[in-house]
Structures are given as structure tokens and as C-alpha cells.
C-alpha positions as CSV (number, residue, x, y, z in Angstrom):
1,M,202.6,5.3,198.4
2,K,205.6,6.8,198.7
3,P,206.4,3.9,196.5
4,M,208.5,1.5,197.6
5,P,206.4,2.7,199.7
6,D,208.3,5.8,200.4
7,T,207.0,7.7,197.3
8,A,203.4,6.9,197.7
9,N,202.4,9.7,200.0
10,I,201.5,12.4,197.5
11,R,202.2,15.9,198.6
12,D,201.5,18.1,195.6
13,S,203.6,21.2,195.3
14,H,200.9,23.3,193.6
15,I,198.5,25.6,195.4
16,F,195.2,23.9,196.4
17,E,192.1,25.9,195.8
18,G,189.8,24.4,198.5
19,T,189.2,21.7,200.9
20,V,187.6,18.4,199.7
21,E,187.0,15.5,202.0
22,S,186.8,11.9,200.9
23,G,183.1,11.3,200.4
24,I,182.7,8.7,197.6
25,N,180.4,5.9,198.5
26,V,181.0,2.2,197.8
27,N,178.9,2.1,194.7
28,E,180.6,5.2,193.2
29,D,184.0,3.8,194.1
30,G,183.2,0.6,192.3
31,Q,182.2,2.5,189.2
32,L,185.4,4.5,189.4
33,S,187.4,1.3,189.6
34,Q,185.7,-0.1,186.5
35,I,186.3,3.0,184.5
36,R,189.9,3.2,185.5
37,S,190.7,-0.5,184.9
38,A,189.1,-0.3,181.5
39,V,191.7,2.1,180.1
40,E,193.5,0.4,177.2
41,I,195.8,1.4,174.4
42,S,194.0,2.4,171.2
43,R,194.5,0.7,167.8
44,E,195.4,4.0,166.3
45,A,198.4,4.3,168.6
46,V,199.5,0.8,167.7
47,K,199.5,1.7,164.0
48,A,201.6,4.7,164.6
49,V,204.9,2.9,165.1
50,S,207.3,2.8,162.1
51,I,210.8,2.2,163.6
52,T,212.1,-1.4,163.6
53,A,214.0,-3.4,166.1
54,I,217.1,-3.4,163.8
55,D,217.2,0.4,163.8
56,L,217.3,0.4,167.6
57,L,219.8,-2.4,168.0
58,K,222.4,-0.2,166.3
59,E,222.1,2.3,169.1
60,I,221.8,0.2,172.2
61,P,225.5,-0.7,172.7
62,A,226.4,3.0,173.0
63,F,223.6,3.5,175.6
64,M,224.7,0.5,177.6
65,A,228.4,1.5,177.5
66,G,227.5,5.0,178.6
67,L,225.5,4.1,181.7
68,N,227.0,5.9,184.7
69,F,225.5,6.8,188.1
70,E,227.0,10.2,187.9
71,T,225.5,11.1,184.5
72,E,222.0,12.3,183.7
73,L,219.5,9.6,183.2
74,E,218.7,9.3,179.5
75,N,215.9,7.3,177.9
76,P,217.5,5.0,175.3
77,F,214.3,5.0,173.3
78,A,213.4,8.7,173.6
79,H,213.6,9.3,169.9
80,I,210.8,6.9,169.0
81,E,207.8,9.0,168.1
82,A,205.2,6.5,168.9
83,P,203.9,4.9,172.1
84,I,203.7,1.3,171.1
85,W,206.3,-1.2,169.8
86,K,204.9,-3.1,166.8
87,E,207.4,-6.0,167.0
88,E,205.9,-9.2,168.4
89,M,209.1,-10.0,170.3
90,V,211.3,-7.4,172.0
91,P,215.0,-8.1,171.2
92,E,217.0,-9.2,174.2
93,E,219.3,-6.2,173.9
94,M,216.4,-3.8,174.1
95,M,215.1,-5.6,177.2
96,E,218.5,-5.3,178.8
97,A,218.7,-1.6,178.1
98,A,215.2,-1.1,179.5
99,Y,216.1,-2.9,182.8
100,A,219.4,-1.0,183.0
101,Y,217.4,2.2,182.7
102,C,215.1,1.2,185.6
103,E,218.0,0.2,187.8
104,L,219.9,3.4,187.2
105,L,216.7,5.4,187.9
106,T,216.3,3.5,191.2
107,R,219.9,4.0,192.2
108,K,219.7,7.8,191.5
109,E,216.3,8.5,193.0
110,A,216.0,5.9,195.8
111,G,219.4,5.0,197.2
112,N,217.9,3.6,200.4
113,F,215.5,1.3,198.7
114,Y,218.1,0.3,196.1
115,H,220.3,-0.9,199.0
116,S,217.5,-3.2,200.0
117,F,217.2,-4.5,196.5
118,K,220.8,-5.0,195.5
119,Y,221.4,-8.2,197.5
120,L,218.4,-9.9,195.8
121,P,219.1,-12.5,193.1
122,D,219.7,-10.8,189.8
123,E,216.3,-11.4,188.3
124,Q,214.4,-10.3,191.4
125,R,216.6,-7.2,191.8
126,K,215.9,-6.2,188.2
127,A,212.2,-6.8,188.7
128,M,212.1,-4.7,191.8
129,C,213.8,-1.9,190.1
130,A,211.4,-2.0,187.2
131,Y,208.4,-1.9,189.6
132,Y,210.0,0.9,191.6
133,A,210.6,2.9,188.4
134,F,206.9,2.5,187.6
135,C,205.9,3.7,191.1
136,R,208.4,6.5,191.1
137,R,207.3,8.0,187.8
138,A,203.6,7.8,188.7
139,D,204.4,9.7,191.9
140,D,206.6,12.2,190.0
141,I,203.6,13.0,187.7
142,A,201.2,13.5,190.6
143,D,203.6,15.1,193.1
144,G,206.0,17.1,191.1
145,D,206.9,18.8,187.8
146,Y,207.8,15.6,185.9
147,V,206.1,15.6,182.5
148,D,205.4,12.1,181.2
149,V,205.4,12.1,177.4
150,F,202.9,10.0,175.5
151,P,203.8,10.4,171.8
152,G,200.8,11.1,169.6
153,S,198.6,12.6,172.3
154,Y,197.4,16.2,172.7
155,G,197.9,16.3,176.4
156,A,195.0,17.6,178.5
157,D,193.1,18.5,175.3
158,D,193.3,15.0,173.9
159,P,189.7,13.8,173.2
160,E,190.3,10.5,175.0
161,A,191.7,12.3,178.0
162,V,188.9,14.8,178.1
163,E,186.3,12.0,177.9
164,Y,188.0,10.2,180.7
165,R,188.1,13.3,182.9
166,K,184.4,14.1,182.3
167,T,183.5,10.5,183.1
168,L,185.3,10.7,186.4
169,E,183.9,14.1,187.2
170,E,180.4,12.8,186.9
171,L,181.2,10.5,189.9
172,T,183.5,12.8,191.9
173,G,181.4,16.0,191.4
174,D,184.2,17.9,189.6
175,K,185.8,18.9,193.0
176,S,189.5,18.9,192.4
177,V,191.7,20.4,195.1
178,L,194.1,21.7,192.4
179,D,193.9,24.7,190.2
180,A,192.0,23.8,187.0
181,P,195.0,23.7,184.5
182,T,197.2,21.7,186.8
183,Y,194.4,19.3,187.6
184,R,193.6,18.7,184.0
185,D,197.2,18.2,183.0
186,K,198.0,15.8,185.8
187,L,194.9,13.7,185.2
188,A,195.6,13.5,181.5
189,Q,199.2,12.3,182.2
190,L,197.9,9.7,184.6
191,F,195.3,8.6,182.0
192,F,198.0,8.0,179.5
193,Y,200.2,6.4,182.1
194,R,197.4,3.8,182.5
195,K,197.5,3.3,178.7
196,K,201.1,2.4,179.0
197,L,200.3,0.1,181.8
198,S,197.8,-1.7,179.6
199,T,200.6,-2.7,177.3
200,A,202.1,-4.7,180.1
201,Y,199.1,-7.0,180.1
202,N,198.2,-7.2,176.4
203,C,199.9,-8.2,173.1
204,H,201.5,-4.8,172.6
205,A,204.7,-3.4,174.1
206,S,205.4,0.2,175.2
207,T,208.4,2.1,173.8
208,D,208.8,3.5,177.3
209,P,211.7,1.6,178.9
210,I,210.0,1.4,182.2
211,F,206.9,-0.3,180.8
212,M,209.0,-2.5,178.5
213,A,210.8,-3.9,181.6
214,L,207.6,-3.9,183.6
215,K,205.9,-6.0,181.0
216,D,208.6,-8.6,181.4
217,T,208.4,-8.4,185.2
218,V,204.6,-8.8,185.5
219,S,204.7,-11.7,183.1
220,R,207.6,-13.4,184.8
221,Y,206.0,-13.1,188.3
222,N,202.3,-13.2,187.5
223,V,201.6,-9.8,189.0
224,P,197.9,-8.9,188.9
225,R,197.2,-5.7,187.0
226,K,194.7,-4.6,189.7
227,Y,197.5,-3.8,192.1
228,L,199.2,-1.4,189.6
229,D,195.9,0.1,188.5
230,D,195.0,0.7,192.1
231,L,198.3,2.6,192.7
232,I,197.5,5.0,189.9
233,S,194.0,5.4,191.3
234,G,195.6,6.5,194.6
235,M,197.5,9.1,192.7
236,E,194.3,10.3,191.0
237,D,192.6,10.4,194.4
238,D,195.0,13.0,195.5
239,L,193.8,15.3,192.7
240,Y,190.3,15.2,194.3
241,T,190.8,14.8,198.0
242,N,192.9,16.6,200.7
243,R,191.0,15.5,203.8
244,Y,189.8,12.1,205.1
245,R,186.9,12.1,207.4
246,T,187.3,8.6,209.0
247,F,190.1,6.1,209.4
248,D,188.3,3.8,207.0
249,D,188.5,6.5,204.3
250,L,192.2,6.9,205.0
251,Y,192.7,3.1,205.0
252,Q,191.4,2.9,201.5
253,Y,193.9,5.6,200.3
254,C,196.8,3.9,202.1
255,Y,195.8,0.5,200.6
256,R,196.0,2.0,197.1
257,V,199.3,3.8,197.4
258,A,201.1,1.5,199.8
259,S,199.5,-1.9,200.4
260,T,199.4,-2.6,196.7
261,V,203.2,-2.0,196.7
262,G,203.6,-4.7,199.3
263,L,201.3,-7.1,197.4
264,V,203.3,-6.7,194.2
265,C,206.6,-7.1,196.1
266,I,205.7,-10.4,197.6
267,E,204.9,-11.8,194.1
268,I,208.4,-11.0,193.2
269,Y,209.9,-12.1,196.5
270,D,208.0,-15.5,196.3
271,Y,205.8,-17.0,198.9
272,D,203.5,-20.1,199.4
273,D,201.3,-19.3,202.4
274,P,198.3,-17.1,201.3
275,L,198.5,-15.4,204.7
276,A,201.4,-13.5,203.2
277,M,198.9,-11.3,201.3
278,E,197.2,-10.2,204.5
279,Y,200.5,-9.4,206.1
280,A,201.7,-7.6,203.0
281,E,198.6,-5.4,203.1
282,S,199.4,-4.5,206.8
283,W,203.1,-3.8,205.8
284,G,201.9,-1.1,203.4
285,I,199.5,0.4,206.0
286,F,202.2,0.4,208.6
287,M,204.8,2.3,206.4
288,Q,202.3,4.7,204.9
289,M,200.9,5.7,208.4
290,I,204.5,6.5,209.4
291,N,204.9,8.6,206.3
292,I,201.7,10.5,207.1
293,L,202.7,11.1,210.8
294,R,206.2,12.1,209.9
295,D,205.0,14.6,207.2
296,V,202.1,16.2,209.1
297,S,203.6,19.7,209.2
298,E,204.7,19.7,205.6
299,D,201.4,18.3,204.3
300,A,199.4,20.9,206.4
301,G,201.5,23.6,204.8
302,R,200.1,22.4,201.5
303,N,196.6,22.3,202.7
304,R,196.6,18.5,203.0
305,V,195.5,16.6,206.1
306,Y,195.9,12.9,206.0
307,L,195.1,12.4,209.7
308,P,191.4,11.3,210.1
309,L,189.4,14.5,210.9
310,E,187.0,12.5,213.1
311,D,189.9,11.5,215.4
312,L,191.4,15.0,215.4
313,E,188.0,16.5,216.3
314,R,187.5,14.0,219.1
315,H,190.7,15.4,220.7
316,G,189.7,19.0,220.0
317,I,192.3,19.6,217.3
318,K,191.5,21.7,214.3
319,P,193.2,20.9,210.9
320,S,194.5,24.5,210.7
321,E,196.5,23.9,213.9
322,L,198.6,21.2,212.3
323,S,200.7,23.8,210.4
324,G,201.7,25.3,213.7
325,D,203.6,23.8,216.7
326,L,201.6,21.3,218.8
327,S,204.7,19.6,220.3
328,A,203.8,20.7,223.9
329,D,200.1,20.4,223.5
330,K,198.4,17.7,225.6
331,R,195.7,17.3,223.0
332,W,198.3,16.3,220.4
333,H,200.0,14.0,222.8
334,A,196.7,12.1,223.4
335,F,196.0,12.0,219.7
336,V,199.4,10.9,218.6
337,G,199.6,8.2,221.3
338,E,196.5,6.6,219.8
339,F,197.8,7.0,216.3
340,I,201.1,5.4,217.1
341,E,199.3,2.5,218.9
342,R,197.4,1.9,215.7
343,I,200.6,1.9,213.7
344,E,202.2,-0.6,216.0
345,G,199.3,-2.9,215.5
346,Y,199.9,-3.0,211.8
347,H,203.7,-3.4,212.4
348,E,203.0,-6.5,214.5
349,K,201.2,-8.1,211.6
350,A,203.7,-6.8,209.0
351,V,206.7,-8.6,210.6
352,K,204.8,-11.9,210.4
353,L,205.3,-11.6,206.6
354,L,209.1,-12.2,206.8
355,P,209.1,-16.0,207.7
356,L,206.6,-16.6,204.8
357,L,209.0,-15.3,202.1
358,N,211.7,-17.0,200.2
359,R,214.8,-16.8,202.5
360,K,216.9,-15.1,199.8
361,A,214.4,-12.3,199.5
362,R,213.6,-11.6,203.2
363,Y,216.4,-9.1,203.6
364,S,214.7,-6.6,201.3
365,P,211.4,-6.1,203.2
366,A,213.2,-6.6,206.6
367,V,215.4,-3.6,205.9
368,M,212.4,-1.4,204.9
369,M,210.5,-2.5,208.0
370,A,213.4,-1.8,210.3
371,F,214.1,1.6,208.9
372,Y,210.5,2.7,209.3
373,G,210.3,1.0,212.7
374,K,213.3,3.1,213.9
375,I,211.7,6.3,212.6
376,L,208.5,5.4,214.6
377,K,210.6,4.9,217.7
378,K,212.2,8.3,217.3
379,I,208.8,9.9,217.0
380,K,207.6,8.1,220.1
381,K,210.7,9.0,222.0
382,H,210.1,12.7,221.4
383,D,206.5,12.5,222.5
384,G,205.2,12.8,218.9
385,D,207.1,16.0,218.1
386,I,207.2,16.1,214.3
387,F,207.0,19.9,214.2
388,H,210.7,20.7,214.4
389,G,212.1,19.1,211.2
390,Q,211.5,15.8,209.5
391,V,212.3,12.8,211.6
392,K,214.8,10.6,209.7
393,L,217.7,8.3,210.1
394,S,221.4,9.2,209.7
395,K,223.5,7.5,207.1
396,A,225.4,5.7,209.9
397,E,222.2,4.4,211.4
398,K,221.1,3.1,208.0
399,V,224.4,1.3,207.3
400,T,224.4,-0.2,210.8
401,F,220.9,-1.4,210.6
402,A,221.3,-2.8,207.1
403,A,224.4,-4.8,208.0
404,A,222.8,-6.3,211.0
405,I,219.6,-7.2,209.2
406,Y,221.5,-8.7,206.3
407,A,223.4,-11.0,208.6
408,K,220.2,-12.0,210.5
409,Q,218.2,-12.8,207.4
410,R,220.8,-14.4,205.3
411,F,223.1,-16.3,207.7
412,L,221.2,-17.1,210.9
413,R,218.7,-19.9,211.0
414,L,215.5,-18.4,212.3
């Protein structure tokens, strides 16, 4: 999803061994969800912590003073050799350091999205950065070479991770699209990432600054755990699936990696009308479908096809052709016209979200919608040609759009 939602569209850099379509039925998917959401931190991990709050408080001032956008991002609690914080209350200084870490991560890795966050009230801005950091790292595990450390575990060979993998494989049929070592490593990391997430919703606290800040955020804004669990599930789905037979199959994936992001965001932005949830779901689908269309060539080169096979076949297009150049092909023009029309339908619902949000927060989603809307217009203007370099906005376009939207959302009475 490319989270926020730009990071949610997973495109794994490793070599895929085969082609696996989404084919899990409703009952199996329900069982998978139950297994995934049941992941909790173990008592053994809780007992492993020995360092005290006083020990850390001595080091935090130096970390805070050294925060610099130009420097390498350093975890202020990296030397703690245990995953769980045993103190009942996290000292304020530690929480400030955790939020500072998340904000710096957001600035360094998502400048565009940070620009949409930075004009939010302080508490909402920090919350959005904490949530973005959670999404970013989940995506980095699934999509790149980032290695998330869970102290005390044995990685892919950890007994708990092995049991989790085998349980999932009983339902998925052990059909990963990655080579076996990469698949097992990434699934184990995502399993332990879920364990960290569980600390945001129980009486424990993770020593990972992202989850320390996230725990405060989800408590402050009453964010349901299901949305965050579903996002990790979307990351796991990409380990098993690189084709989607129908649009309904694709929709479920988009919901997990992008709509859940919109649903978390509106809890932070604040709303009263329950219709906001429906529109937030459409917001995520709208942005993720643009990501998918924009990245067709890149994804095809990695043996991933997110476009519904059923629709491609109806237009006589083979998945293997997507790694070539279809820019002048009438079949592609017909397909992409339909796909864009579908995207525009979700966009029409997404923009209805803005008036339902707290006025001080509207700027943030409005900027994201505008950026993606402009990308869609460019694709449409070039007759769906996404085969000659990624369609994107220039820095000047982003600055101009952002300024205009800021004025519209914050100063005009609409």
C-alpha cells in the first residue's frame, strides 16, 4: 500500500520462481485472518528485558540533540537486547525520542508525504509520522533488503516462526512466488513484526521506537488493530501471489495495503459522519490502482501482474506482453480506458471524504489526492502510455499544487 499509500504496492526485488494466482476462498481467507490476528508477544520475551528507564534516560538527550536530516537515521534504543519494555509507564523523554525517530524517518524516506503532514497540528503530525513509519518498515521488509531485528528470536528458524509458516502453508498450499530462503526469511520477519504490533494493543511496550510511538498513537486516536494487521497481511499476500484473476481478487489486496491506510488516517484526522469510512476505503483503492497502472512495466519485469487477468484476456492481452511496449496497441488502449474509468469512479467517492474531516486536517489527504489525480491525468493524456518511463510529477508541480491546496483547504470557506 505503497503506504501512505505510496509504499503499499509491493514489488519484490528478488527473483520469483513461478506464477501463482490469487485463489483462496472466503472460508480459507477467514481462517488466515484469525491466525494472523492471533499473533501475540510471548511471556518469555517479556521476561527478557533487564535495562531500566533510568539507564536510557541518560542517553536520550544526546540522541535528541543529534537529530539531523542530513545524518544517518539511528535507533536511539538499538542497544536494548530485548523486544519488550518491562516498565509500566514509558518515560516522556523516551516517547519524545520515539516520535522524533519516526518523524525523521518520514522526512528522509517520504518527503512528499511529509509535506502533507507537516501543516497538521503537532499531535496529529506526530501520529501520522508514527503510522507512516510503521507502514514504511513493513514495506521495506517485504519489498527490499531491510532486515527488521527482533531480539531473542532465531529468525526464520525460530520455532514460533516455523509453526506460523506451516500453519499458513496448510491454507495457501505452500505456493510462494519467492525462492524458498527469501520467502522464509521475509515471512518470519513479518511474523515478528506482528508480535511488535501486538504490544501496541496490550499491557506491554516494544523497545522499537516505531512501535513505542505507534502504541501511543493508536491509544490516543482509538485506531482498531484490524487495520494494521490487515496491512501486514497484504504484505504477506505478496509472498504467495503474483497474479490476480478477477477485479474482486485485486480489490481485496488493494483494501489491505491501501484502504486500511485511509481508514487509519481518518481516525487521526478526526471525523463524525460514518460515511467517511466508506469514502476512505475508496480513497485507498483510487490511489493503489494508480500505483498499479503507473508501475505496470516495472512489475511485469519482476513477474508481477496486478492488473486483473480476466480483464486482460477479454482484450486479448497476455501477461507476458506487459513487459514490452503496448503504447501503440489498440488492445491496450481499450483496456486502459476501462481501467482508468474505474479509477475515476473511486476518485469521485474519495473526494467526498474531504468535507467530512476536521478542517485543520483536510489539507493532508487533499494534497495526496491531488498529486495522484494529476498523475492519472498525465497517463490519460498520453493514451495510457506507461511504457516509456514512470509517470511522475516534477518538484515544481508538487510545490504549486501543494500551495494552492493549502490555501483552498485552510483559508477558503467551502
